[in-house]
C-alpha positions in Angstrom: -42.9 -129.6 49.9 -45.5 -132.0 48.5 -47.0 -131.8 45.1 -50.4 -133.2 44.1 -51.9 -133.3 40.7 -55.3 -134.1 39.3 -55.8 -137.0 36.9 -58.2 -134.8 35.0 -55.7 -132.0 34.6 -53.0 -134.4 33.5 -55.3 -136.1 31.0 -56.4 -132.7 29.6 -52.7 -131.7 29.0 -52.1 -135.0 27.2 -55.2 -134.5 25.0 -54.1 -130.9 24.1 -50.6 -132.0 23.3 -51.8 -134.8 21.1 -54.2 -132.5 19.3 -51.4 -130.1 18.5 -49.6 -132.7 16.4 -50.0 -132.8 12.6 -52.9 -135.0 11.6 -51.6 -136.5 8.4 -49.2 -139.3 9.7 -51.7 -140.8 12.2 -52.4 -144.4 12.3 -55.6 -146.2 13.4 -54.0 -147.0 16.7 -53.3 -143.3 17.2 -57.0 -142.5 16.4 -58.2 -145.2 18.8 -55.9 -144.0 21.6 -57.0 -140.4 21.1 -60.6 -141.5 21.3 -59.9 -143.5 24.5 -58.2 -140.5 26.1 -61.3 -138.3 25.3 -63.7 -140.9 26.7 -61.8 -141.4 29.9 -61.5 -137.6 30.2 -65.3 -137.3 29.8 -65.9 -139.9 32.4 -63.5 -138.3 34.9 -64.9 -134.8 34.4 -68.5 -135.9 34.6 -68.3 -136.6 38.4 -67.0 -133.1 39.2 -68.9 -129.8 39.7 -67.5 -128.5 36.4 -68.8 -131.6 34.6 -72.3 -131.0 36.1 -72.2 -127.4 35.1 -71.3 -128.4 31.5 -74.1 -130.9 31.5 -76.6 -128.3 32.7 -75.4 -125.8 30.1 -75.7 -128.4 27.2 -79.1 -129.5 28.6 -80.4 -125.9 28.6 -79.2 -125.4 25.0 -81.0 -128.6 23.8 -84.2 -127.5 25.5 -84.1 -124.3 23.4 -83.7 -126.2 20.1 -87.3 -127.4 19.9 
């Protein structure tokens, strides 16, 4: 049996696990690493159909703000 995994799914799990930790004892390095995880996640998901759907949804919301 062969298992495959998506880098997007793995990164999403890492982000969720890091966000569940208490926020008080974090260092600047932890903050920068968390921001880097989120940026990479955004870049990876942007090229998928889900990313395009999120972009279309956000674009439709911003059109209605006028």
